[in-house]
C-alpha positions as CSV (number, residue, x, y, z in Angstrom):
1,M,14.6,34.1,-0.5
2,S,15.6,30.6,-1.5
3,Q,13.8,28.5,-4.1
4,H,14.4,24.8,-4.9
5,Y,12.9,22.2,-7.3
6,Y,11.1,19.3,-5.6
7,G,10.2,17.2,-8.6
8,Q,7.6,17.3,-11.4
9,R,4.6,17.1,-9.1
10,L,5.5,19.7,-6.5
11,G,7.6,21.9,-8.8
12,R,9.6,24.8,-7.5
13,L,8.9,25.9,-3.9
14,E,10.3,28.7,-1.8
15,D,11.6,28.5,1.8
16,Q,9.0,31.2,2.8
17,Q,6.2,28.9,1.7
18,F,7.5,26.1,3.9
19,Q,7.8,28.6,6.8
20,A,4.3,29.8,6.3
21,A,3.0,26.2,6.4
22,L,5.0,25.6,9.6
23,D,3.7,28.8,11.2
24,R,0.1,27.6,10.5
25,F,0.7,24.7,12.8
26,G,3.2,26.2,15.2
27,L,6.0,23.8,14.2
28,G,9.0,26.1,14.6
29,A,11.6,27.8,12.4
30,L,12.7,26.2,9.1
31,L,16.3,25.0,9.1
32,R,16.4,23.0,5.9
33,T,14.4,20.9,3.4
34,A,15.3,17.9,1.3
35,P,13.4,16.2,-1.5
36,I,12.5,12.6,-1.1
37,T,13.6,10.8,-4.2
38,S,12.0,7.4,-3.5
39,G,8.4,6.6,-4.3
40,N,6.4,6.7,-7.5
41,F,4.4,9.9,-6.9
42,G,6.8,12.6,-5.7
43,Q,4.5,14.2,-3.1
44,N,6.9,14.3,-0.1
45,V,9.6,16.6,1.2
46,F,11.7,16.2,4.4
47,V,11.4,19.4,6.5
48,T,13.7,20.1,9.5
49,T,12.9,22.8,12.0
50,N,14.2,23.9,15.4
51,Q,11.4,21.7,16.9
52,G,12.0,18.5,15.0
53,E,11.9,16.4,11.8
54,F,8.8,16.5,9.7
55,V,7.5,15.4,6.3
56,L,5.4,17.8,4.1
57,R,3.1,15.9,1.7
58,G,1.5,18.0,-1.0
59,C,-0.5,18.2,-4.2
60,P,-3.0,15.3,-3.5
61,H,-4.1,12.9,-6.3
62,F,-7.7,13.0,-5.1
63,D,-9.8,15.2,-2.8
64,W,-10.2,12.3,-0.5
65,Q,-6.5,11.3,-0.3
66,F,-5.4,13.4,2.7
67,P,-8.6,13.0,4.7
68,T,-8.4,9.2,4.2
69,E,-4.8,9.1,5.3
70,Q,-5.6,11.2,8.3
71,F,-8.5,8.9,9.3
72,F,-6.4,5.8,9.2
73,A,-3.4,7.4,10.8
74,R,-5.6,8.4,13.7
75,L,-7.1,4.9,13.9
76,L,-3.7,3.2,13.9
77,H,-2.5,5.6,16.5
78,E,-5.5,5.0,18.8
79,K,-6.2,1.3,18.2
80,S,-2.9,-0.4,17.5
81,Q,0.8,-0.6,18.3
82,V,1.6,-0.1,14.6
83,P,3.8,3.0,14.2
84,A,2.0,5.4,12.0
85,P,2.6,9.2,11.5
86,W,0.7,11.1,14.1
87,P,-0.4,13.9,14.4
88,Y,-1.3,14.0,10.7
89,L,-2.0,17.7,10.2
90,V,-4.0,18.6,7.1
91,D,-4.4,22.1,5.7
92,E,-7.1,22.2,3.1
93,E,-6.4,25.8,2.2
94,V,-4.5,26.4,-1.1
95,D,-3.2,29.9,-0.4
96,I,0.4,28.9,0.4
97,F,1.3,26.3,-2.3
98,G,-1.7,26.3,-4.7
99,W,-2.7,22.9,-3.3
100,S,-3.6,21.4,0.1
101,Y,-0.9,19.8,2.1
102,V,0.0,17.7,5.2
103,L,2.6,18.0,7.8
104,M,3.4,15.0,9.9
105,P,6.3,13.7,12.0
106,R,9.2,12.0,10.1
107,M,9.2,8.3,11.1
108,A,12.6,7.3,12.5
109,G,14.4,4.5,10.7
110,L,16.1,3.3,7.6
111,Q,14.6,3.5,4.2
112,I,15.3,0.0,2.8
113,T,14.3,1.0,-0.7
114,D,17.7,2.7,-0.8
115,P,20.2,0.1,-2.3
116,L,23.0,1.8,-0.4
117,V,21.2,1.0,2.8
118,Y,19.7,-2.4,2.0
119,D,22.1,-4.2,-0.3
120,P,25.1,-4.4,2.1
121,L,23.0,-6.0,4.9
122,P,23.7,-9.7,5.5
123,E,21.1,-12.1,4.3
124,Q,20.2,-13.0,7.9
125,D,19.3,-9.3,8.5
126,K,17.2,-9.2,5.4
127,Q,15.2,-12.2,6.5
128,Q,14.8,-10.7,10.0
129,I,13.4,-7.5,8.3
130,A,11.0,-9.7,6.3
131,Q,9.9,-11.4,9.6
132,A,9.4,-7.9,11.2
133,M,7.3,-6.9,8.2
134,G,5.1,-10.0,8.7
135,T,4.6,-9.4,12.4
136,T,3.8,-5.7,11.9
137,L,1.2,-6.5,9.2
138,A,-0.5,-9.0,11.5
139,Q,-0.7,-6.3,14.2
140,L,-2.3,-3.9,11.6
141,H,-4.8,-6.6,10.8
142,R,-6.0,-6.6,14.4
143,V,-7.7,-3.3,13.7
144,T,-11.3,-4.2,12.7
145,W,-14.6,-2.6,11.7
146,P,-18.2,-3.9,11.6
147,I,-18.4,-3.9,7.8
148,C,-16.2,-4.1,4.7
149,G,-15.8,-0.6,3.4
150,R,-13.7,2.5,2.5
151,Y,-13.5,5.9,4.0
152,D,-16.1,8.2,2.5
153,L,-15.2,11.9,2.4
154,R,-18.8,13.1,2.4
155,T,-19.8,11.2,5.6
156,Q,-16.2,11.2,7.1
157,T,-16.5,7.5,8.1
158,I,-16.4,4.0,6.6
159,Q,-19.1,3.2,4.0
160,P,-19.8,-0.2,2.5
161,L,-17.7,-1.2,-0.6
162,Q,-19.5,-0.7,-3.9
163,L,-18.8,-2.8,-7.0
164,H,-18.3,0.1,-9.5
165,Q,-15.8,1.8,-7.2
166,E,-13.7,-1.3,-6.7
167,M,-13.4,-1.9,-10.5
168,A,-10.7,0.7,-10.3
169,W,-8.6,-1.3,-7.9
170,P,-6.4,-0.6,-6.0
171,F,-7.8,3.0,-5.7
172,P,-11.6,3.5,-5.8
173,A,-13.3,5.3,-8.7
174,S,-13.8,8.9,-7.6
175,A,-16.9,9.7,-9.6
176,P,-19.6,6.9,-9.7
177,S,-20.8,6.3,-13.2
178,H,-23.2,3.5,-12.4
179,K,-25.9,2.8,-9.8
180,P,-24.2,1.7,-6.6
181,V,-24.1,-2.1,-6.2
182,Q,-23.2,-3.7,-2.9
183,L,-22.2,-7.4,-2.9
184,P,-20.9,-9.7,-0.2
185,F,-17.1,-9.2,-0.1
186,S,-16.3,-12.6,-1.6
187,Q,-18.6,-12.0,-4.6
188,L,-17.2,-8.5,-5.0
189,V,-13.6,-9.7,-5.1
190,I,-14.4,-12.4,-7.7
191,A,-16.2,-9.8,-9.8
192,V,-13.2,-7.4,-9.6
193,V,-10.6,-10.1,-10.5
194,R,-12.7,-11.3,-13.5
195,H,-13.1,-7.7,-14.6
196,H,-9.3,-7.1,-14.5
197,L,-8.6,-10.4,-16.3
198,Q,-11.1,-9.5,-19.1
199,L,-9.8,-5.9,-19.2
200,Q,-6.2,-6.9,-19.8
201,Y,-7.3,-9.4,-22.4
202,S,-9.4,-6.8,-24.2
203,K,-6.4,-4.5,-24.2
204,Q,-4.2,-7.3,-25.6
205,L,-1.9,-7.1,-22.6
206,I,-2.4,-10.8,-22.0
207,S,-3.2,-13.7,-24.4
208,S,-6.2,-16.0,-24.5
209,Q,-4.1,-18.7,-22.9
210,D,-3.2,-16.3,-20.1
211,A,-6.9,-15.5,-19.7
212,T,-7.9,-19.1,-19.6
213,W,-5.3,-19.9,-16.9
214,G,-6.4,-16.9,-14.8
215,A,-10.1,-17.9,-15.1
216,H,-9.1,-21.4,-13.8
217,I,-7.4,-19.8,-10.8
218,I,-10.6,-17.9,-10.0
219,E,-12.7,-21.0,-10.5
220,Q,-10.5,-23.0,-8.1
221,A,-10.9,-20.3,-5.4
222,T,-14.7,-19.9,-5.5
223,W,-15.2,-22.8,-3.1
224,A,-13.0,-21.1,-0.5
225,A,-14.3,-17.6,-1.1
226,D,-16.5,-16.9,1.9
227,D,-17.5,-14.1,4.3
228,T,-16.9,-15.8,7.6
229,F,-14.2,-13.3,8.6
230,Q,-14.1,-10.2,10.7
231,P,-13.5,-7.2,8.4
232,A,-10.0,-5.9,9.2
233,L,-7.7,-3.2,7.9
234,V,-6.2,-3.9,4.4
235,F,-3.2,-1.8,3.5
236,A,-3.4,-2.8,-0.2
237,D,0.2,-1.7,-0.9
238,Y,2.2,-3.0,2.0
239,S,5.9,-3.4,1.1
240,K,9.3,-2.0,2.0
241,H,8.5,1.0,-0.2
242,N,6.0,2.2,2.4
243,L,7.9,1.6,5.7
244,V,11.1,2.2,7.6
245,V,12.9,-0.1,9.9
246,E,15.2,0.1,13.0
247,R,17.5,-2.4,14.7
248,R,16.9,-2.5,18.5
249,S,18.3,-5.0,21.0
250,E,19.8,-7.0,18.1
251,Q,16.4,-7.4,16.5
252,W,14.9,-5.6,13.5
253,H,11.5,-3.8,13.9
254,V,9.3,-1.9,11.5
255,S,9.6,1.6,13.0
256,G,7.1,3.4,10.8
257,I,4.5,2.9,8.0
258,F,3.2,5.6,5.7
259,D,1.3,6.3,2.4
260,L,-2.0,5.3,3.8
261,M,-4.4,6.3,1.1
262,S,-5.2,2.8,-0.2
263,L,-6.3,1.4,3.2
264,F,-9.8,0.0,3.6
265,F,-11.6,-2.7,5.6
266,G,-12.0,-6.2,4.0
267,N,-10.5,-9.7,4.2
268,S,-7.0,-9.1,5.6
269,E,-5.6,-12.1,3.7
270,M,-5.5,-10.1,0.4
271,D,-2.9,-7.9,2.0
272,L,-0.3,-10.6,1.7
273,S,0.0,-10.5,-2.0
274,R,2.1,-7.4,-2.5
275,P,4.7,-8.1,0.2
276,V,5.1,-11.7,-0.7
277,A,5.5,-10.8,-4.4
278,T,8.1,-8.1,-3.7
279,L,10.1,-10.3,-1.4
280,L,9.8,-13.3,-3.7
281,E,11.5,-11.2,-6.4
282,E,14.4,-10.9,-3.9
283,G,14.5,-14.6,-3.1
284,K,12.3,-17.3,-1.6
285,P,13.8,-17.4,1.9
286,R,12.8,-13.8,2.5
287,A,9.2,-14.4,1.3
288,Q,9.1,-17.5,3.4
289,A,10.3,-15.6,6.5
290,F,7.6,-13.0,6.0
291,L,4.8,-15.4,5.5
292,Q,5.8,-17.7,8.4
293,A,6.1,-14.7,10.8
294,Y,2.7,-13.5,9.7
295,L,1.0,-16.8,10.0
296,Q,2.5,-17.3,13.5
297,A,0.8,-14.1,14.6
298,H,-2.4,-14.5,12.5
299,Q,-3.9,-17.9,12.1
300,A,-5.0,-18.8,8.6
301,R,-8.6,-19.9,7.9
302,P,-9.5,-23.0,5.9
303,G,-9.1,-22.4,2.2
304,F,-6.3,-19.9,2.7
305,A,-4.1,-21.1,-0.2
306,A,-6.9,-21.0,-2.7
307,R,-8.0,-17.5,-1.8
308,F,-4.3,-16.4,-1.7
309,A,-3.9,-17.6,-5.3
310,M,-6.9,-15.5,-6.4
311,Y,-5.7,-12.4,-4.5
312,M,-2.2,-12.8,-5.9
313,L,-3.7,-13.1,-9.4
314,M,-5.5,-9.8,-9.0
315,D,-2.3,-8.1,-7.7
316,R,-0.2,-9.5,-10.5
317,L,-2.8,-8.4,-13.1
318,V,-2.6,-4.8,-11.8
319,I,1.3,-4.8,-11.7
320,W,1.5,-6.4,-15.2
321,A,-0.8,-3.8,-16.7
322,F,1.0,-0.9,-15.0
323,A,4.4,-2.2,-16.1
324,K,3.3,-2.9,-19.7
325,E,1.5,0.4,-20.2
326,S,4.2,2.5,-18.6
327,H,7.1,0.5,-20.3
328,K,8.6,-0.1,-16.9
329,R,8.9,-3.9,-16.9
330,W,11.8,-5.2,-14.7
331,W,11.5,-8.8,-15.8
332,D,12.3,-10.9,-18.9
333,E,10.0,-9.5,-21.6
334,S,9.8,-12.8,-23.4
335,L,7.7,-14.2,-20.5
336,T,4.0,-14.6,-20.9
337,F,1.8,-13.4,-18.1
338,Q,1.2,-16.9,-17.0
339,Q,4.9,-17.7,-17.0
340,W,5.7,-14.6,-15.0
341,A,2.8,-14.8,-12.5
342,E,2.6,-18.5,-11.8
343,P,5.4,-18.6,-9.2
344,F,3.7,-15.8,-7.3
345,V,0.3,-17.4,-7.5
346,S,1.4,-20.9,-6.4
347,F,3.6,-19.7,-3.5
348,A,1.1,-20.0,-0.6
349,S,0.1,-23.6,-1.5
350,Q,3.8,-24.5,-1.4
351,H,4.7,-22.7,1.8
352,S,1.7,-22.1,4.0
């Protein structure tokens, strides 16, 4: 009986536990396992059997995590050409590991979060990968729904967004503490961005000058904040951390996306903030390549740049707070929030 350590979240697991999980879904005999070291949450293990390559995802953060991911994996599989893990097999029983788990196919491709894989690539290849990311995100945004909403575990379908849940952006509050409030999407987003701005100021994570600048960005976007869009899938954390890529016929393609628990239906434009920001940290040409490829496949509506600035402000507030509170800042600590965030916020007006 072999036992290995798979990180703080999953702990020590035995081969016979993996085999029991495989037997439950008829996925063959275990050959080997390997921990996945990338990612922030440590939920995943590569599993190889005599039937193929799989990923075991365990110890969910919320009771709705795996059902939500299963719902959207099925939707992407059935309604789009976006490569998502399917079948997404959920076992709610806790008798094997002490927590529920998922088994899904391992997506073929390179993990470009690995510096040993990504750093040696020529700049032209990195820009092509950024373009492929933009094209794939536009494909994802073609999946639509009649309303703006999130997956609801109780009803097992999409329910309208509620203000108190969205205050916990990017993941909804699990236990409502206030009477549900539904607003038009544009008003809801403005309320959530203002909430985060005020919250970071009250925690003294940003200065009064930062807060005034952020309030001005929101005010400038109010004229463009409308609801004349078809609700579409929003990934909310689309970046190279949640995908793999392949080179086929001399062109790079996104060969798989994963980590689907943050998906919901809303204004797809807000999905551009995270990938633009992460690529902009690498260099403007890659961010430009991404945005241009996206906008070629998904035409921008009037007022795009103003809305982009507000969506980016919200994303940067979340990242700033996370980095400050976890002491994981990767930028010059002498920068104020405004100094750090402004290049991200102004990017769309300069390059769209």
